[in-house]
N, C-alpha and C positions, 0 to 999 in steps of 0.2 A: 544634147543633154546640157542643161544649164549648170554652170560651175562657178566657183568663187573667182572673182576678178573679171567676169564677163560683163560687158556693158550693153545696155539695150534701152529702148524707149518705151515708156509705159504711159497709159492714160489712167489716172487715179479715179477710181469709181466712188469711193467713200472713205471715211475715216472710222477706225475701229477703236474699241475701248483699249486704252494703252497709249493712244495718241497718234499712232502711225496711220498713214494713208495706205489704202489697199488698191493695187493694180494686179492685172493678170497677164501672164505670159504663157500662151498655149494652154490655158486652163489652170496653170499653177498660180496660186496666190503668192504675191510678192508684197511684203510690207516695207514701206519707205517712210522714215521719220520726216517731219517738217514739210509735208506735202498737204495738198488740199483737194477736195473733190473738184474735178474739172481741170486739174493740172495735166499737162503733157510733159513728162519729166524724163530726162536722161539720167540713168542710174547705173550704179555698179554693184554687182552682187557681192555681199560680204559673208553670207553663210547660206548653205543649201541643206534643207531637210527633205524627208521623203514627200511631205504633203505641202510644204511651203518654203519660201526663201525670204531672206532679208537683204535689203539693199540700202545704199546711201545715195543721197541726192547729189548729182554732179552739176546739173543745170536745168533750167526750165525752158522748154521749147515754146510752151504756151502756158501763161500764168492764169490761174483761176481768178474770177472776179472778186472772190471773197478775201483775197490776200491783202495784207497791209505790210508796210515796211516796219520791222521791229526796231525800236529805238534803244535797245539795250546792248551795249558792247559785249557783255558776257554771253548773252544769247548768240550773238554772231560768232563768238569763239567756241560755241558748242556746249554751253552750260545746260545741264539737264534739269535744272530747277523748274523751268517752264517748258511746255511742249508746244503751246499754241500761240505764242506771241506773234507769230506771222499771220494769224487769222483775225479778221475783224470781230469785235466782241459779239455783235448780233449773230454772226455766223457760228461762233463758239456755242452760243445758247441753242441754236437750232440743231447743231450736230449732237450736243449732249442729249437733247430730247430724242433724236433719232436713235442714238445708241441705246438709251434706256428702253425705249419702246421695242426695238428689235430684240433685245435680250428677253424682255418680258413675254413677247409674242412667242419666241422660240421655246422658252422653258414652260410656259403655261399652256402652250398649244391653243391659244385663244386670240385670234386676230382682233376681236372686238376690244381688247384691252387698250389698243392704241388710242381710242377715243377718250380714255380716262387719264392719259398722260399729258399733263399741262407743260407749257414751256417753263424752263427753270426761272425762278424769281431772280432777277438780275441785281447787280450792284450799280448804284448811280455813278460811282467813281471807282472802277475796279482796279485800283492800284494801292500799294502800301496798306494791305489789309491783314497781313498775318501777324498775330500777336506773339508767335513763337517761332524761333529759327534754330535749326541745328546745322552747323556748318562744319566742314572738314578743314583742318589746318595742315599746312605743310611748308616746304621751302623750295625755291627754284634752284637751278644749278649754281647760282652765285650765293646761295644761302639766304636770300631775301624771303621774309615770311609771306605766306599766301593764305588766303581764306576764301572758301567758296563752296561749290557743289560739283559733284562728279558729272562728267559728260554721260549722256545716255548709254546704258548697258556697258559701262566701263568703270575702271578705277582711276581714270585720268582726271586730276583735279583741275577744274577751270577756275582761275582766280577771279574773285569779285571785289574783295575789299583791299587786297594788298596793293592794288594799283590806284587806290583812292576812289574806287567806285562804290556803288551801293546797289541793293537789290530792289527792283520795282515792286516786289510782292511784300516786302517786310515793312512793318511799322517803323517810323523814323527813329524811335528809341533803340530798336534792335540794330539798325544800320549804324547809328552813332557809336553804340557800344562796341560793335565788331571792328569798326575803323579805329577806335581808340586802343583796342586790344592789340592790333597789329603795329601800332605806333610805339609800343613799349620797347625799351632797350633790352637786350638779352640779360637774363638774370645771372647772378653770380653762382648760384647753387643749382645742382642738377634738378632738385625738386621744383625749381621755378621755371623749368622748360615748359613751353606751351604744350598742351595735350594734343592728341590726334584729332579731337573734335571738341566742340563747345556748343552748348545750347543757351539761349537767352529768351526770356519772355517779358513782354511789356505789360504794365498795368498801373495801378495807383498805390500810393503808400498805405492808405487806409480809407475806409468808407467815408469817414468824416473829414478826411484830408485829401482833397483831389489834387495831390502832388504826384507827378509822374515818378514811377519806380520800376525797377527791373528785378528779376530773379535769374539766377544762372547756376550751372553746375561747375563753374570755373573754380579751380583750387584756391583755397584761402590765401596761399602765399602770393599768388599772382593778383588776386583781388586787391591786396594792399598796395600794389604798385600802380594801380590804375590812376589816371589823373583826377584831381579834385574838380568840383564844379559839375560833375555829371549826375544823372539821376541815381539815387541810392540803390544799392542791392539789398533786398529784404526777402525774408521768408517767413510766412507766405506773403504774397502781394494780393491786392484786391483788383478784381475785374468787374466793372459795372455792366450788367447786361439785362435787358428786358425789365428794367425798373428795380432791380435788386443788386446789391453788392455781393460778390462771391470771393471769399478768400480761397486762394489756390496755391498749394505748395508746388514747388518746381517739378516734383515727380508725378503730380496728379494730372489727370487728363482734363482739359477744357477745350472746347471748340476753338480752332486756331483763328477763325474769323469772327471777331466779337460782333461786328455789325450784322453779319448774316446769321449768327446764332440767335439774335433777337427775332429774325424772320422765321427761324425754325420754331421758336416758341409760339409765334403768332399763328403758324400753320397748325401746330398742335391744338391751340385754342379754337381755331376754325373747325378742325375735325371733331373736337369734343362738342362744339355747338351743333355740328351736322348730325352727330350721333344722339343729340339731346340728352347728354349725360349730366345728371345733377346729383349731388351728394354721393353716396356710395363709396366704393373702395377703389383706389388706384394702386397698382403695383408697378413701380418703375425699376425695370431690370437694367443692369449696367448703368447705374445712376450717376456715376462720377461724383462730382462735388455737390450735386443736387440741383442742377439747372432746371430740369423738368419737374422734379418732385416739388421743389419749393415754389416755382412759378405757378403750379397748378394746385397747391395745397388748399387755397381758399375755395376751390370748387368742390372738394371731396370731404366726406366725413372723416376718412382715414387714408393715409398714404404710407406705403412701405417702399423704401429705397434699398436696392440690393446692389452691392459693389464688391469686387474681389480685392481691390487695392486698399491697403490699410491707410495710406496717406490721404486718399480721396474721401474715405469715410470720416477721418478726423476733420477734414475740411468741411464736409457736409454737416457735421454736428455743430461746428462753429457757425456755419452759414444759417443753420436752423435757428440758433440763438439770436443772430442778428435780425433775421426775418420775423422772429416771434411766431413761428409755425409750430404750435404745440401738438398738432395731430399727425406728425410725421415720425416714423420709426425707421431706424437704419439697421441693416443686416449686412455684416461683412462675410463674404464667401462667394463661391461660384454660383452663378445664376441658377443652374439646374438643381443644385443642392438646396439652396435657400428657398427657391420657389416650391420645391417639393415639400419642404417643411411647412411652409405657409398653407399649402393645400391640405396637408395632413392635419394641421391644427384647426381646420374648419374655416379658413379664410376663403371667401368667395369673391374674387375681384370682379368689378364691373368693367374695368378697363385695365389691360396690361400694356405698358409702353416698353418697347424694346429699342435699345440703342447699342447694338453689339459692336465689337471691333470689326476690322475689315474681313476677317474670316467668317463672319456671320454666326448663327446660333448652332450650338451643339445638337446633335440628333436627339439626345435625351430631353432637352428643353422643348424641342418641337413636339415630341411625343406627349409631354405634359400639357402643352397648349392645345393638343388635339383630343384629350381624353377627359371630358368631351370638349368641343370648341366653346370658348368663353364668349360673352356678349360682344366685346369689342377688343381689337388689337390695334395699336399704333406702332408701326415699325419704322424706325429711323435708321437709314442705311448709308454708309459711305462707299459702297461697292455694288454697282449694278449686277455683277455676276453672281455674287453670293446672295444678294437680295432676290434675284430671279429664282435661284435654287431653292431658297427657303420658302418663297411664296408658292412655288410649285408644290411643295409638300403641304403647306397650310391650306391651299385651295383644294387640293385633292382630298384633304381630310375634313372639309366642311365649311371652310371660310370663303367669303366672297369679297373680292377687292371692290371697295366702294369709292376710293379716290386715290390719286397718285399726284403728288406735288413735289417736283424737284426744286432744290434751292441751290443756286450757284455759289457755293462756299469758296471755291478755288478758281477764280478767273485766270485765264491764260494757261490752265492745265486741263488735262482730260478728266480730272477727278470731279465727282458729283455726289452731292448729298440728296437723299430722296426720303420723303415722308409718305407712308402708305397707310390708309385707313382700311381695316378689314372688319367685316361684320361676321359674327359667329351665329350661334343659335338664336 
């Protein structure tokens, strides 16, 4: 009987969504972080469940050929911000395609779907790509300030910035800001203590002023103590993407990888060309600050953007004014509520674009999309598991998957963005 603390040798068969390698011990699945397909690994069991176990890597008896030496000190100390820094980038792309295809085949019960799944669109330089960071703050045993990310599946803070380091995923402005934050002397008042976490986003001061700027949720009392000469903190800031400037409040959602967000827009354009959609009506559900609605506004007669977050709708309205897109209307509310109102009001969309949060679509929204199926859906997903679940319901109700294009938004992690084109009636 396998138990916690037991040590054994496993051959890693594959990597699963979540980033762990999968090996088997007498038929029992054992998940091991920071391993690769082809590794022969010496591991120690850290938890045992009825149908699987989790283990930590002790040593490699045989290293897989796709491994590379991670050059990040924080990763080597256990930082959980990246999961795949030990894998060559070409290997990461191949594994992401395999994970996506496996989940779609399983959920849709259609082996032929594999032929539609393309290799993720890569980054030419897959470092320093995140425009937003949220880091945890703390202190070590000597009271020295720390800032970084939790180790995997724990609340152990792995210091990234307190030791003068930086994150390989974050844009330079974020790294500089967080390093400066930890250099501050202790405040005199309790209200000036560093919070438990802080987030920062990089962008520009304004569309007509390409000056680097930042936004942050840092308390005002601490902001005033930051050193001069740094990029200004503004609200909202501007992010240029796909040929348009987007004003983005700090609370509003925007794709964390600006360079690859432009690739997402290009894929949507490609799919609309494939569907031969011209004029007509687009409904952009979960529209955020208007990335898709505004970049596609010139293609459609009318565009409706639906978003629950008030700050994002405010941003979208400002962005519409900047873009001069008079044919876009914004609706604030839950997607299933506002979409039902549009349908009840006689709106017949030619294309519905969905970009839901990680949890996917609510069942009620899927029912609306199926009664009856619409001409075309474009589903933008950040989670292969909920994507496969929702596609299972949509294809069972009459839609056909026409194309699947992943985009590597988050190199060196297991996360994956996917754009799917579905044909309805």
